[in-house]
PDB file as gemmi writes it, atoms N, CA and C in Angstrom:
CRYST1    1.000    1.000    1.000  90.00  90.00  90.00 P 1                      
ATOM      1  N   MET A   1    -147.910 162.343 102.199  1.00  0.00           N  
ATOM      2  CA  MET A   1    -148.851 163.341 101.983  1.00  0.00           C  
ATOM      3  C   MET A   1    -148.330 164.446 101.049  1.00  0.00           C  
ATOM      4  N   ASP A   2    -148.723 164.794 100.375  1.00  0.00           N  
ATOM      5  CA  ASP A   2    -148.795 166.103  99.280  1.00  0.00           C  
ATOM      6  C   ASP A   2    -149.589 167.270  99.588  1.00  0.00           C  
ATOM      7  N   MET A   3    -149.390 168.367  99.203  1.00  0.00           N  
ATOM      8  CA  MET A   3    -149.950 169.551  99.304  1.00  0.00           C  
ATOM      9  C   MET A   3    -151.208 169.211  98.368  1.00  0.00           C  
ATOM     10  N   HIS A   4    -152.330 169.850  98.654  1.00  0.00           N  
ATOM     11  CA  HIS A   4    -153.573 169.746  97.570  1.00  0.00           C  
ATOM     12  C   HIS A   4    -154.234 168.432  97.585  1.00  0.00           C  
ATOM     13  N   ALA A   5    -153.772 167.368  98.610  1.00  0.00           N  
ATOM     14  CA  ALA A   5    -154.026 166.222  98.407  1.00  0.00           C  
ATOM     15  C   ALA A   5    -155.502 166.359  98.701  1.00  0.00           C  
ATOM     16  N   VAL A   6    -156.543 165.409  98.535  1.00  0.00           N  
ATOM     17  CA  VAL A   6    -157.644 165.273  98.782  1.00  0.00           C  
ATOM     18  C   VAL A   6    -157.675 164.084  99.581  1.00  0.00           C  
ATOM     19  N   VAL A   7    -158.285 164.581 100.940  1.00  0.00           N  
ATOM     20  CA  VAL A   7    -158.409 163.569 102.085  1.00  0.00           C  
ATOM     21  C   VAL A   7    -159.735 163.327 102.814  1.00  0.00           C  
ATOM     22  N   THR A   8    -160.053 162.391 103.709  1.00  0.00           N  
ATOM     23  CA  THR A   8    -161.063 162.028 104.142  1.00  0.00           C  
ATOM     24  C   THR A   8    -160.877 161.845 105.658  1.00  0.00           C  
ATOM     25  N   LEU A   9    -161.792 162.240 106.559  1.00  0.00           N  
ATOM     26  CA  LEU A   9    -161.336 162.187 107.928  1.00  0.00           C  
ATOM     27  C   LEU A   9    -162.005 160.222 108.114  1.00  0.00           C  
ATOM     28  N   LEU A  10    -160.862 160.255 109.055  1.00  0.00           N  
ATOM     29  CA  LEU A  10    -161.106 158.561 109.194  1.00  0.00           C  
ATOM     30  C   LEU A  10    -161.835 158.642 110.796  1.00  0.00           C  
ATOM     31  N   GLU A  11    -162.169 159.586 111.575  1.00  0.00           N  
ATOM     32  CA  GLU A  11    -162.627 159.846 112.930  1.00  0.00           C  
ATOM     33  C   GLU A  11    -163.773 161.212 112.769  1.00  0.00           C  
ATOM     34  N   ASP A  12    -164.908 161.244 113.620  1.00  0.00           N  
ATOM     35  CA  ASP A  12    -165.342 162.736 113.648  1.00  0.00           C  
ATOM     36  C   ASP A  12    -164.507 163.276 114.404  1.00  0.00           C  
ATOM     37  N   VAL A  13    -164.700 164.712 113.919  1.00  0.00           N  
ATOM     38  CA  VAL A  13    -163.765 165.810 114.517  1.00  0.00           C  
ATOM     39  C   VAL A  13    -164.787 166.909 114.981  1.00  0.00           C  
ATOM     40  N   GLN A  14    -164.419 167.509 116.552  1.00  0.00           N  
ATOM     41  CA  GLN A  14    -165.158 168.742 117.197  1.00  0.00           C  
ATOM     42  C   GLN A  14    -164.384 169.803 116.671  1.00  0.00           C  
ATOM     43  N   THR A  15    -165.276 170.964 115.801  1.00  0.00           N  
ATOM     44  CA  THR A  15    -164.417 172.069 115.583  1.00  0.00           C  
ATOM     45  C   THR A  15    -164.943 173.326 115.712  1.00  0.00           C  
ATOM     46  N   THR A  16    -164.806 174.426 114.860  1.00  0.00           N  
ATOM     47  CA  THR A  16    -165.588 175.498 115.159  1.00  0.00           C  
ATOM     48  C   THR A  16    -165.812 176.117 113.518  1.00  0.00           C  
ATOM     49  N   ASN A  17    -166.674 176.758 113.043  1.00  0.00           N  
ATOM     50  CA  ASN A  17    -167.029 177.130 111.543  1.00  0.00           C  
ATOM     51  C   ASN A  17    -166.187 178.144 111.703  1.00  0.00           C  
ATOM     52  N   PHE A  18    -165.450 177.892 110.543  1.00  0.00           N  
ATOM     53  CA  PHE A  18    -164.382 179.063 109.887  1.00  0.00           C  
ATOM     54  C   PHE A  18    -164.875 180.673 110.075  1.00  0.00           C  
ATOM     55  N   GLU A  19    -166.017 180.749 109.695  1.00  0.00           N  
ATOM     56  CA  GLU A  19    -166.525 182.352 109.708  1.00  0.00           C  
ATOM     57  C   GLU A  19    -167.152 182.749 110.792  1.00  0.00           C  
ATOM     58  N   SER A  20    -168.245 181.724 111.324  1.00  0.00           N  
ATOM     59  CA  SER A  20    -169.071 182.600 112.286  1.00  0.00           C  
ATOM     60  C   SER A  20    -168.322 181.575 113.767  1.00  0.00           C  
ATOM     61  N   GLY A  21    -167.497 180.991 113.798  1.00  0.00           N  
ATOM     62  CA  GLY A  21    -166.905 180.383 115.195  1.00  0.00           C  
ATOM     63  C   GLY A  21    -168.033 179.666 115.722  1.00  0.00           C  
ATOM     64  N   GLU A  22    -169.396 179.035 115.185  1.00  0.00           N  
ATOM     65  CA  GLU A  22    -170.273 178.419 116.118  1.00  0.00           C  
ATOM     66  C   GLU A  22    -169.763 176.853 116.185  1.00  0.00           C  
ATOM     67  N   PRO A  23    -169.992 176.204 116.900  1.00  0.00           N  
ATOM     68  CA  PRO A  23    -169.478 174.735 117.020  1.00  0.00           C  
ATOM     69  C   PRO A  23    -169.791 173.912 115.706  1.00  0.00           C  
ATOM     70  N   LEU A  24    -169.180 173.049 115.042  1.00  0.00           N  
ATOM     71  CA  LEU A  24    -169.221 172.168 114.192  1.00  0.00           C  
ATOM     72  C   LEU A  24    -168.816 170.968 114.165  1.00  0.00           C  
ATOM     73  N   LEU A  25    -169.403 169.884 113.868  1.00  0.00           N  
ATOM     74  CA  LEU A  25    -168.620 168.372 113.828  1.00  0.00           C  
ATOM     75  C   LEU A  25    -168.584 168.155 112.199  1.00  0.00           C  
ATOM     76  N   LEU A  26    -167.219 167.618 112.108  1.00  0.00           N  
ATOM     77  CA  LEU A  26    -166.885 167.122 110.990  1.00  0.00           C  
ATOM     78  C   LEU A  26    -167.142 165.607 111.215  1.00  0.00           C  
ATOM     79  N   ARG A  27    -167.870 164.650 110.332  1.00  0.00           N  
ATOM     80  CA  ARG A  27    -167.997 163.204 110.551  1.00  0.00           C  
ATOM     81  C   ARG A  27    -166.959 163.034 109.526  1.00  0.00           C  
ATOM     82  N   ARG A  28    -166.816 161.495 110.202  1.00  0.00           N  
ATOM     83  CA  ARG A  28    -165.975 160.514 109.310  1.00  0.00           C  
ATOM     84  C   ARG A  28    -166.549 160.458 108.099  1.00  0.00           C  
ATOM     85  N   GLY A  29    -165.413 160.341 107.066  1.00  0.00           N  
ATOM     86  CA  GLY A  29    -165.792 160.324 105.693  1.00  0.00           C  
ATOM     87  C   GLY A  29    -165.899 161.590 105.022  1.00  0.00           C  
ATOM     88  N   GLU A  30    -165.802 162.747 105.712  1.00  0.00           N  
ATOM     89  CA  GLU A  30    -165.922 164.160 105.118  1.00  0.00           C  
ATOM     90  C   GLU A  30    -164.540 164.298 104.375  1.00  0.00           C  
ATOM     91  N   THR A  31    -164.665 165.268 103.114  1.00  0.00           N  
ATOM     92  CA  THR A  31    -163.576 165.637 102.560  1.00  0.00           C  
ATOM     93  C   THR A  31    -162.995 166.637 102.613  1.00  0.00           C  
ATOM     94  N   GLY A  32    -161.455 167.027 102.496  1.00  0.00           N  
ATOM     95  CA  GLY A  32    -160.973 168.224 102.590  1.00  0.00           C  
ATOM     96  C   GLY A  32    -159.945 168.442 101.432  1.00  0.00           C  
ATOM     97  N   THR A  33    -159.247 169.252 101.643  1.00  0.00           N  
ATOM     98  CA  THR A  33    -157.900 169.675 100.764  1.00  0.00           C  
ATOM     99  C   THR A  33    -156.688 169.788 101.930  1.00  0.00           C  
ATOM    100  N   VAL A  34    -155.735 169.195 101.743  1.00  0.00           N  
ATOM    101  CA  VAL A  34    -154.500 169.474 102.576  1.00  0.00           C  
ATOM    102  C   VAL A  34    -153.941 170.966 102.091  1.00  0.00           C  
ATOM    103  N   VAL A  35    -153.640 172.006 102.791  1.00  0.00           N  
ATOM    104  CA  VAL A  35    -153.323 173.289 102.075  1.00  0.00           C  
ATOM    105  C   VAL A  35    -152.126 173.908 102.900  1.00  0.00           C  
ATOM    106  N   MET A  36    -151.572 172.788 103.798  1.00  0.00           N  
ATOM    107  CA  MET A  36    -150.394 173.094 104.345  1.00  0.00           C  
ATOM    108  C   MET A  36    -149.649 172.212 105.325  1.00  0.00           C  
ATOM    109  N   LEU A  37    -148.542 171.918 105.184  1.00  0.00           N  
ATOM    110  CA  LEU A  37    -147.945 170.719 105.488  1.00  0.00           C  
ATOM    111  C   LEU A  37    -146.988 171.155 106.996  1.00  0.00           C  
ATOM    112  N   TYR A  38    -146.807 170.669 107.740  1.00  0.00           N  
ATOM    113  CA  TYR A  38    -145.785 170.531 109.180  1.00  0.00           C  
ATOM    114  C   TYR A  38    -145.203 169.747 109.300  1.00  0.00           C  
ATOM    115  N   GLY A  39    -143.605 169.797 109.717  1.00  0.00           N  
ATOM    116  CA  GLY A  39    -142.714 169.081 110.157  1.00  0.00           C  
ATOM    117  C   GLY A  39    -143.447 168.040 111.500  1.00  0.00           C  
ATOM    118  N   ASP A  40    -144.308 168.124 111.948  1.00  0.00           N  
ATOM    119  CA  ASP A  40    -144.139 167.535 113.304  1.00  0.00           C  
ATOM    120  C   ASP A  40    -145.477 166.284 113.037  1.00  0.00           C  
ATOM    121  N   GLY A  41    -145.928 166.029 111.603  1.00  0.00           N  
ATOM    122  CA  GLY A  41    -146.858 165.155 111.952  1.00  0.00           C  
ATOM    123  C   GLY A  41    -148.371 165.218 111.347  1.00  0.00           C  
ATOM    124  N   THR A  42    -148.592 166.575 111.466  1.00  0.00           N  
ATOM    125  CA  THR A  42    -149.775 166.994 111.142  1.00  0.00           C  
ATOM    126  C   THR A  42    -149.721 168.071 109.705  1.00  0.00           C  
ATOM    127  N   CYS A  43    -150.976 168.214 109.399  1.00  0.00           N  
ATOM    128  CA  CYS A  43    -151.274 169.262 108.223  1.00  0.00           C  
ATOM    129  C   CYS A  43    -152.564 170.091 108.358  1.00  0.00           C  
ATOM    130  N   GLU A  44    -152.529 171.150 107.455  1.00  0.00           N  
ATOM    131  CA  GLU A  44    -153.506 171.841 107.755  1.00  0.00           C  
ATOM    132  C   GLU A  44    -154.646 171.460 106.794  1.00  0.00           C  
ATOM    133  N   VAL A  45    -155.699 171.361 106.718  1.00  0.00           N  
ATOM    134  CA  VAL A  45    -156.876 170.913 105.766  1.00  0.00           C  
ATOM    135  C   VAL A  45    -158.166 171.985 105.627  1.00  0.00           C  
ATOM    136  N   GLU A  46    -158.504 172.259 104.913  1.00  0.00           N  
ATOM    137  CA  GLU A  46    -159.597 173.015 104.289  1.00  0.00           C  
ATOM    138  C   GLU A  46    -160.510 172.480 104.190  1.00  0.00           C  
ATOM    139  N   PHE A  47    -161.852 172.515 104.991  1.00  0.00           N  
ATOM    140  CA  PHE A  47    -163.354 171.905 104.178  1.00  0.00           C  
ATOM    141  C   PHE A  47    -163.907 172.869 103.860  1.00  0.00           C  
ATOM    142  N   ALA A  48    -164.512 172.647 102.973  1.00  0.00           N  
ATOM    143  CA  ALA A  48    -165.370 173.765 101.894  1.00  0.00           C  
ATOM    144  C   ALA A  48    -166.449 173.009 101.193  1.00  0.00           C  
ATOM    145  N   ASP A  49    -167.479 173.856 101.119  1.00  0.00           N  
ATOM    146  CA  ASP A  49    -168.743 173.547 100.469  1.00  0.00           C  
ATOM    147  C   ASP A  49    -168.489 173.357  99.138  1.00  0.00           C  
ATOM    148  N   ARG A  50    -169.539 173.372  98.088  1.00  0.00           N  
ATOM    149  CA  ARG A  50    -170.019 172.772  97.079  1.00  0.00           C  
ATOM    150  C   ARG A  50    -169.614 174.542  96.011  1.00  0.00           C  
ATOM    151  N   HIS A  51    -169.771 175.345  96.768  1.00  0.00           N  
ATOM    152  CA  HIS A  51    -169.525 176.664  96.246  1.00  0.00           C  
ATOM    153  C   HIS A  51    -167.956 177.302  96.453  1.00  0.00           C  
ATOM    154  N   GLY A  52    -167.352 176.570  96.858  1.00  0.00           N  
ATOM    155  CA  GLY A  52    -165.798 176.472  97.510  1.00  0.00           C  
ATOM    156  C   GLY A  52    -165.587 177.404  98.504  1.00  0.00           C  
ATOM    157  N   ARG A  53    -166.884 177.871  99.503  1.00  0.00           N  
ATOM    158  CA  ARG A  53    -166.718 178.394 100.808  1.00  0.00           C  
ATOM    159  C   ARG A  53    -166.207 177.884 101.662  1.00  0.00           C  
ATOM    160  N   THR A  54    -164.781 178.312 102.206  1.00  0.00           N  
ATOM    161  CA  THR A  54    -164.377 177.346 103.617  1.00  0.00           C  
ATOM    162  C   THR A  54    -165.485 177.323 104.742  1.00  0.00           C  
ATOM    163  N   TYR A  55    -165.788 176.529 105.097  1.00  0.00           N  
ATOM    164  CA  TYR A  55    -166.480 176.265 106.375  1.00  0.00           C  
ATOM    165  C   TYR A  55    -165.525 175.638 107.737  1.00  0.00           C  
ATOM    166  N   ALA A  56    -164.519 175.184 107.541  1.00  0.00           N  
ATOM    167  CA  ALA A  56    -163.795 174.897 108.565  1.00  0.00           C  
ATOM    168  C   ALA A  56    -162.104 174.981 107.829  1.00  0.00           C  
ATOM    169  N   LEU A  57    -161.464 175.240 108.839  1.00  0.00           N  
ATOM    170  CA  LEU A  57    -159.776 174.877 108.398  1.00  0.00           C  
ATOM    171  C   LEU A  57    -158.830 174.552 109.837  1.00  0.00           C  
ATOM    172  N   LEU A  58    -158.567 173.641 109.748  1.00  0.00           N  
ATOM    173  CA  LEU A  58    -157.710 172.876 110.601  1.00  0.00           C  
ATOM    174  C   LEU A  58    -156.623 172.326 110.934  1.00  0.00           C  
ATOM    175  N   PRO A  59    -156.016 172.180 111.884  1.00  0.00           N  
ATOM    176  CA  PRO A  59    -154.586 170.927 111.670  1.00  0.00           C  
ATOM    177  C   PRO A  59    -155.049 169.584 112.299  1.00  0.00           C  
ATOM    178  N   LEU A  60    -154.168 168.766 111.596  1.00  0.00           N  
ATOM    179  CA  LEU A  60    -154.940 167.457 112.138  1.00  0.00           C  
ATOM    180  C   LEU A  60    -153.890 166.474 111.727  1.00  0.00           C  
ATOM    181  N   PRO A  61    -153.948 165.557 112.823  1.00  0.00           N  
ATOM    182  CA  PRO A  61    -152.477 164.571 112.341  1.00  0.00           C  
ATOM    183  C   PRO A  61    -152.820 163.737 111.497  1.00  0.00           C  
ATOM    184  N   LEU A  62    -151.853 163.346 110.681  1.00  0.00           N  
ATOM    185  CA  LEU A  62    -151.577 162.325 109.341  1.00  0.00           C  
ATOM    186  C   LEU A  62    -152.323 161.205 109.313  1.00  0.00           C  
ATOM    187  N   ASP A  63    -152.368 160.696 110.888  1.00  0.00           N  
ATOM    188  CA  ASP A  63    -153.263 159.366 110.953  1.00  0.00           C  
ATOM    189  C   ASP A  63    -154.652 159.229 111.181  1.00  0.00           C  
ATOM    190  N   ARG A  64    -154.740 160.457 111.228  1.00  0.00           N  
ATOM    191  CA  ARG A  64    -156.695 160.689 111.229  1.00  0.00           C  
ATOM    192  C   ARG A  64    -156.984 160.926 109.739  1.00  0.00           C  
ATOM    193  N   LEU A  65    -155.983 160.886 108.948  1.00  0.00           N  
ATOM    194  CA  LEU A  65    -156.601 161.276 107.533  1.00  0.00           C  
ATOM    195  C   LEU A  65    -156.197 160.104 106.451  1.00  0.00           C  
ATOM    196  N   LEU A  66    -157.134 159.843 105.388  1.00  0.00           N  
ATOM    197  CA  LEU A  66    -156.765 158.875 104.421  1.00  0.00           C  
ATOM    198  C   LEU A  66    -157.133 159.703 103.149  1.00  0.00           C  
ATOM    199  N   VAL A  67    -155.824 159.383 102.194  1.00  0.00           N  
ATOM    200  CA  VAL A  67    -155.546 160.411 101.046  1.00  0.00           C  
ATOM    201  C   VAL A  67    -156.952 159.742  99.934  1.00  0.00           C  
ATOM    202  N   LEU A  68    -157.041 160.229  99.483  1.00  0.00           N  
ATOM    203  CA  LEU A  68    -158.328 159.751  98.154  1.00  0.00           C  
ATOM    204  C   LEU A  68    -157.621 159.536  96.923  1.00  0.00           C  
ATOM    205  N   ARG A  69    -157.645 158.769  96.254  1.00  0.00           N  
ATOM    206  CA  ARG A  69    -156.837 158.717  94.704  1.00  0.00           C  
ATOM    207  C   ARG A  69    -157.760 158.583  93.865  1.00  0.00           C  
ATOM    208  N   ASP A  70    -157.615 159.413  92.449  1.00  0.00           N  
ATOM    209  CA  ASP A  70    -158.364 159.079  91.457  1.00  0.00           C  
ATOM    210  C   ASP A  70    -157.735 158.381  90.283  1.00  0.00           C  
ATOM    211  N   VAL A  71    -156.587 158.309  90.451  1.00  0.00           N  
ATOM    212  CA  VAL A  71    -155.700 157.577  89.618  1.00  0.00           C  
ATOM    213  C   VAL A  71    -154.742 156.700  90.290  1.00  0.00           C  
ATOM    214  N   PRO A  72    -154.675 155.396  89.415  1.00  0.00           N  
ATOM    215  CA  PRO A  72    -153.365 154.381  90.366  1.00  0.00           C  
ATOM    216  C   PRO A  72    -152.003 155.256  90.493  1.00  0.00           C  
ATOM    217  N   GLU A  73    -151.057 154.697  91.478  1.00  0.00           N  
ATOM    218  CA  GLU A  73    -149.867 155.277  91.498  1.00  0.00           C  
ATOM    219  C   GLU A  73    -149.139 154.225  90.503  1.00  0.00           C  
ATOM    220  N   ARG A  74    -148.070 154.542  90.096  1.00  0.00           N  
ATOM    221  CA  ARG A  74    -147.264 153.687  89.102  1.00  0.00           C  
ATOM    222  C   ARG A  74    -145.852 153.428  89.724  1.00  0.00           C  
ATOM    223  N   ARG A  75    -145.450 152.521  89.740  1.00  0.00           N  
ATOM    224  CA  ARG A  75    -144.294 151.744  90.631  1.00  0.00           C  
ATOM    225  C   ARG A  75    -142.974 151.552  89.689  1.00  0.00           C  
TER     226      ARG A  75                                                      
END                                                                             
């Protein structure tokens, strides 16, 4: 996993809205950006709307995420 990787959720996640604190359900397939990597197998993921406003920011285990790629890896 790399910083600023675009990731998608592999399962639904219950959290709270970043600003209002209201309950929020992030659905499987929702995309976010990795903004921090931790050494314990988790990373901080930011979920933002089309205008760039953050609505959720939470630590997630790497095994609950799939990295989305738009170019092939070189081998």
